[in-house]
C-alpha positions as CSV (number, residue, x, y, z in Angstrom):
1,M,-12.0,-18.0,11.7
2,E,-15.3,-17.8,13.6
3,D,-14.1,-20.7,15.8
4,A,-11.3,-18.7,17.2
5,M,-11.5,-18.4,21.0
6,F,-9.1,-15.7,21.7
7,Y,-8.4,-12.4,19.9
8,L,-4.9,-10.7,20.0
9,G,-4.9,-7.0,19.3
10,I,-1.5,-5.7,18.3
11,D,-0.6,-1.9,18.1
12,V,2.3,-1.8,15.8
13,A,5.1,0.8,16.0
14,K,8.6,0.8,14.5
15,A,10.3,-0.1,17.8
16,K,7.6,-2.2,19.7
17,L,4.5,-4.2,19.7
18,D,1.9,-3.6,22.3
19,C,-0.4,-6.7,22.5
20,V,-3.7,-7.5,24.4
21,L,-5.2,-10.9,24.4
22,L,-8.9,-11.0,24.9
23,N,-11.0,-14.1,25.8
24,P,-14.5,-13.0,24.6
25,E,-16.2,-15.6,26.8
26,N,-15.2,-13.9,30.0
27,Q,-13.8,-10.7,28.7
28,K,-10.5,-11.3,30.6
29,R,-7.4,-9.7,29.1
30,K,-3.7,-10.2,29.3
31,S,-1.1,-7.8,28.0
32,K,2.4,-8.0,26.8
33,T,4.8,-5.5,25.1
34,V,7.8,-6.7,23.1
35,E,10.3,-5.3,20.6
36,N,9.3,-5.2,17.0
37,S,12.1,-7.6,16.0
38,F,12.6,-11.2,15.4
39,D,13.7,-11.7,19.0
40,G,10.6,-9.8,20.3
41,I,8.2,-11.9,18.1
42,G,9.9,-15.0,19.4
43,L,9.2,-13.8,22.9
44,L,5.6,-13.0,22.1
45,L,5.0,-16.6,20.8
46,K,6.6,-18.0,23.9
47,T,4.5,-15.8,26.1
48,L,1.2,-16.9,24.3
49,Q,2.4,-20.6,24.7
50,G,2.8,-19.9,28.4
51,W,-0.7,-18.5,28.6
52,G,-2.0,-21.8,27.2
53,V,-3.2,-20.3,23.9
54,E,-2.8,-22.4,20.7
55,P,-2.1,-20.6,17.4
56,G,-5.1,-22.2,15.7
57,A,-7.4,-20.8,18.3
58,M,-6.2,-17.2,18.0
59,H,-7.4,-14.4,15.7
60,V,-4.9,-11.5,15.5
61,V,-6.0,-8.1,14.5
62,M,-3.8,-5.2,13.7
63,E,-3.6,-2.1,11.6
64,P,-1.2,-2.0,8.6
65,T,1.6,0.4,9.5
66,S,3.9,1.2,6.6
67,T,6.0,-2.0,6.5
68,Y,6.4,-2.3,10.3
69,H,3.5,-4.8,10.6
70,E,4.7,-7.2,8.0
71,R,7.4,-9.1,10.0
72,V,5.0,-10.0,12.9
73,A,2.1,-10.7,10.6
74,L,4.0,-13.2,8.5
75,A,5.4,-14.8,11.6
76,L,2.0,-15.3,13.1
77,V,0.5,-16.7,9.8
78,D,3.5,-19.1,9.6
79,V,2.7,-20.7,13.1
80,G,-1.0,-21.0,12.2
81,C,-2.7,-17.9,13.5
82,T,-5.5,-16.1,11.7
83,V,-4.4,-12.6,11.0
84,S,-6.5,-9.6,9.9
85,L,-5.3,-6.2,8.7
86,I,-7.9,-3.6,9.5
87,N,-8.6,-0.4,7.8
88,P,-7.9,2.5,10.3
89,A,-11.0,4.2,9.2
90,H,-13.1,1.2,10.1
91,L,-11.5,1.0,13.4
92,R,-12.2,4.6,14.2
93,R,-15.9,4.2,13.3
94,Y,-15.9,1.2,15.7
95,A,-14.3,3.1,18.4
96,Q,-16.9,6.0,18.0
97,S,-19.8,3.3,18.0
98,V,-18.6,1.8,21.4
99,G,-17.7,5.1,22.9
100,A,-14.1,4.5,23.2
101,R,-12.2,7.8,23.9
102,S,-8.8,7.0,25.2
103,K,-6.0,7.1,22.7
104,T,-3.1,5.3,24.1
105,D,-1.0,2.3,22.8
106,A,-2.7,0.0,25.4
107,A,-6.2,1.2,24.7
108,D,-5.6,0.9,20.9
109,C,-4.5,-2.7,21.1
110,A,-7.4,-3.5,23.4
111,L,-9.8,-1.9,20.9
112,L,-8.3,-4.0,18.1
113,A,-9.0,-7.2,20.1
114,R,-12.7,-6.0,20.9
115,Y,-13.1,-5.2,17.1
116,G,-11.9,-8.7,16.2
117,A,-14.3,-10.4,18.6
118,A,-17.3,-8.2,17.5
119,E,-16.6,-8.0,13.7
120,K,-14.6,-11.2,13.0
121,P,-12.8,-9.6,10.1
122,K,-11.6,-11.4,7.0
123,A,-8.4,-13.2,7.2
124,W,-5.3,-11.5,5.5
125,E,-3.7,-13.6,2.8
126,P,0.0,-12.9,2.9
127,P,1.8,-12.1,-0.5
128,S,4.1,-14.7,-2.1
129,A,7.8,-14.6,-1.4
130,S,8.3,-13.5,-5.0
131,A,5.9,-10.6,-4.7
132,R,7.6,-9.5,-1.5
133,A,11.0,-9.6,-3.2
134,L,9.6,-7.6,-6.0
135,R,8.4,-4.9,-3.7
136,A,11.8,-4.9,-2.0
137,L,13.6,-4.5,-5.3
138,L,11.3,-1.6,-6.4
139,A,11.7,0.2,-3.2
140,R,15.5,0.0,-3.4
141,R,15.5,1.0,-7.1
142,D,13.3,4.1,-6.3
143,A,15.5,5.1,-3.4
144,V,18.6,4.9,-5.4
145,A,16.9,7.0,-8.2
146,E,16.0,9.6,-5.6
147,D,19.6,9.7,-4.4
148,L,20.8,10.0,-7.9
149,Q,18.5,12.9,-8.7
150,R,19.6,14.7,-5.5
151,E,23.2,14.4,-6.5
152,C,22.5,15.6,-10.0
153,N,20.7,18.7,-8.6
154,R,23.7,19.4,-6.5
155,T,25.9,19.3,-9.6
156,E,23.7,21.7,-11.4
157,K,24.0,24.2,-8.5
158,L,27.7,24.2,-8.5
159,V,29.7,27.3,-9.4
160,T,32.7,25.5,-10.7
161,T,35.2,28.3,-10.2
162,E,34.4,28.3,-6.4
163,V,34.0,24.7,-5.6
164,P,37.1,22.6,-4.9
165,E,38.0,19.9,-7.3
166,T,37.6,17.4,-4.5
167,V,33.9,18.2,-4.2
168,Q,33.4,17.9,-7.9
169,L,35.2,14.6,-8.1
170,S,33.1,13.3,-5.1
171,L,29.9,14.2,-7.0
172,R,31.0,12.6,-10.2
173,D,32.1,9.5,-8.5
174,T,28.9,9.3,-6.5
175,I,26.7,9.8,-9.6
176,A,28.6,7.1,-11.5
177,F,28.1,4.7,-8.7
178,L,24.4,5.4,-8.3
179,E,23.9,5.1,-12.1
180,K,25.6,1.7,-12.0
181,Q,23.6,0.6,-9.0
182,L,20.4,1.8,-10.8
183,E,21.2,-0.4,-13.9
184,V,21.9,-3.4,-11.8
185,L,18.6,-3.0,-9.9
186,Q,16.6,-2.5,-13.1
187,R,18.1,-5.6,-14.6
188,E,17.4,-7.7,-11.5
189,I,13.8,-6.3,-11.4
190,E,13.2,-7.3,-15.0
191,R,14.8,-10.7,-14.5
192,H,12.8,-11.4,-11.3
193,I,9.5,-10.6,-13.2
194,D,10.4,-12.6,-16.2
195,E,11.2,-15.7,-14.1
196,D,7.9,-15.6,-12.2
197,P,5.0,-16.7,-14.5
198,D,2.4,-14.9,-12.3
199,L,4.3,-11.6,-12.2
200,H,5.2,-11.8,-15.9
201,D,1.6,-12.2,-16.9
202,K,0.5,-9.4,-14.7
203,R,3.2,-7.1,-16.1
204,D,2.4,-7.9,-19.7
205,L,-1.4,-7.4,-19.2
206,L,-0.7,-3.9,-17.5
207,L,1.6,-2.9,-20.4
208,S,-1.2,-3.4,-22.9
209,I,-3.0,-0.3,-21.4
210,P,-2.2,2.9,-23.3
211,G,-0.6,5.3,-20.7
212,V,1.0,2.5,-18.6
213,G,4.8,2.2,-19.0
214,D,7.4,0.0,-17.4
215,R,7.6,1.7,-14.0
216,V,3.9,1.8,-13.5
217,A,3.5,-1.8,-14.7
218,Q,6.1,-3.0,-12.3
219,H,4.7,-1.1,-9.3
220,M,1.1,-2.1,-10.1
221,T,2.3,-5.8,-10.6
222,A,3.8,-5.8,-7.1
223,L,0.7,-4.2,-5.7
224,L,-1.8,-6.5,-7.3
225,A,0.3,-9.6,-6.4
226,S,0.5,-8.5,-2.8
227,H,-3.0,-7.4,-2.1
228,R,-6.4,-9.2,-2.8
229,F,-8.6,-6.4,-4.1
230,E,-12.1,-7.7,-4.9
231,T,-13.1,-4.7,-7.0
232,A,-11.5,-1.8,-9.0
233,E,-13.2,0.6,-6.4
234,Q,-11.3,-1.1,-3.6
235,L,-8.0,-0.6,-5.5
236,A,-8.8,3.1,-6.2
237,A,-9.7,3.6,-2.4
238,Y,-6.5,2.0,-1.4
239,L,-4.5,4.4,-3.7
240,G,-6.4,7.3,-2.2
241,L,-8.0,8.2,-5.6
242,V,-11.6,8.3,-4.5
243,P,-13.2,11.8,-4.4
244,V,-14.2,13.3,-1.0
245,E,-16.8,16.0,-0.7
246,W,-17.3,18.4,2.2
247,Q,-20.7,19.9,2.8
248,S,-22.4,21.5,5.9
249,G,-25.9,22.2,5.6
250,S,-26.8,24.3,2.5
251,S,-24.3,27.1,2.7
252,I,-20.8,25.5,3.2
253,K,-19.5,23.4,0.4
254,G,-15.8,22.7,-0.3
255,R,-14.4,21.6,-3.7
256,P,-14.3,17.8,-4.0
257,H,-10.7,16.4,-3.7
258,L,-9.0,13.1,-3.7
259,S,-8.9,11.3,-0.3
260,K,-5.1,10.8,-0.6
261,A,-5.2,7.8,1.7
262,G,-2.7,5.0,1.1
263,P,0.7,5.1,-0.6
264,A,1.5,8.5,-1.8
265,H,4.4,7.3,-3.9
266,L,2.0,5.3,-6.1
267,R,-0.4,8.3,-6.6
268,K,2.5,10.3,-7.6
269,L,3.7,7.6,-10.0
270,L,0.2,7.5,-11.6
271,Y,0.0,11.3,-12.2
272,M,2.1,11.6,-15.5
273,P,0.8,8.3,-17.0
274,A,-2.8,9.6,-16.5
275,V,-1.9,12.9,-18.3
276,V,-0.5,10.7,-21.2
277,A,-3.5,8.5,-21.2
278,V,-5.8,11.5,-21.6
279,R,-4.2,11.9,-25.1
280,H,-3.7,8.2,-26.0
281,N,-6.2,6.1,-24.2
282,P,-9.8,6.2,-25.6
283,H,-11.5,5.4,-22.3
284,I,-9.6,7.9,-20.3
285,R,-9.8,10.6,-23.0
286,A,-13.5,10.2,-23.2
287,L,-13.9,10.5,-19.4
288,Y,-11.6,13.5,-19.3
289,E,-13.4,15.4,-22.1
290,R,-16.8,14.8,-20.6
291,L,-15.8,16.1,-17.3
292,I,-14.3,19.3,-18.8
293,Q,-17.4,19.9,-20.8
294,Q,-19.4,19.6,-17.5
295,G,-17.2,22.5,-16.2
296,K,-14.9,20.5,-13.9
297,H,-11.6,21.9,-13.0
298,K,-8.7,20.3,-14.9
299,M,-7.0,18.8,-11.9
300,A,-10.3,17.2,-10.9
301,A,-10.5,15.7,-14.3
302,I,-6.9,14.5,-14.1
303,G,-7.7,12.9,-10.7
304,A,-10.6,11.2,-12.4
305,A,-8.3,10.0,-15.1
306,M,-5.8,8.6,-12.4
307,R,-8.8,6.8,-10.9
308,K,-9.9,5.4,-14.2
309,L,-6.3,4.2,-15.0
310,A,-6.3,2.3,-11.7
311,H,-9.6,0.7,-12.7
312,L,-8.2,-0.3,-16.1
313,C,-5.2,-1.9,-14.3
314,F,-7.5,-3.8,-12.0
315,G,-9.7,-4.9,-15.0
316,V,-7.0,-6.4,-17.2
317,V,-5.4,-8.3,-14.2
318,H,-8.7,-9.4,-12.9
319,T,-10.0,-10.8,-16.2
320,G,-6.6,-12.0,-17.5
321,K,-7.3,-10.3,-20.8
322,P,-5.2,-7.4,-22.4
323,Y,-6.8,-3.9,-22.7
324,N,-9.4,-3.7,-25.3
325,P,-9.9,-0.1,-26.7
326,S,-13.3,-1.0,-28.0
327,F,-14.7,-2.4,-24.7
328,N,-17.8,-0.6,-23.6
329,S,-17.0,0.3,-20.0
330,K,-18.2,3.0,-17.6
331,T,-16.5,6.3,-18.0
332,A,-16.9,7.5,-14.4
């Protein structure tokens, strides 16, 4: 990675990719904007080839943006480029350190290229095709479940004497269809995990933790199979479960709260399992009770329980051993 001669910063949006190629030896730059599509990525690769840049001599730097970065990141890895996905907070600190003040797409991709040349960030390891398929299945299952809940809510609000039979029939048919789709997707998720040894092992290890049910185990399996977290703290930070304090001088101090960075749907998913774990998981119960005795607010203690649950998920997958209730671990 250190031998890369060129750094390509890509500012990712849903519709387009703004790109700046930096030669750190002479600080010369070339720019190109393409569509964020397979055709656009193909055009980018042809452009780079026309500029005389070999994939093996290029380090690509971008910020992860929902799922919009995945297509171009995978395509560039496939042709032999080094790709790094940068934490936006790290890039903001770097921008402050070099006095970068402009906030435009062109400025952002140039900054990404400069960051790559200066920091030489770690290469991204793309998730396996099986892990990507599991994420897609889970996303679709969750979307169908949300649609089903919305239709059920509409049914509950109906005043049957005032609503035409056609509307009632439409709702019943839609609910029946969505319920069938949900069953099909759930069976496919279970089959997909069972047929992949790595996913199967991760799922079973996660299910050994009191408080972790099928949905949490499936989502955490997909996450831990798709990202390379080196520590439990990195996982908790990615999920937005680390506490943030605000203090100014000695007189202004806000209540600590979760950072809430990262995927909100996973934080939401961990809330009720953490509440259950407070009653049934010895490590999380001990942590929760200790914090309550110290005068912490119940929601702050639940946040700590969510963070601890994430730590335990990392621990069983990292060690390859099921949850041990007698294991002497940290309680904070």
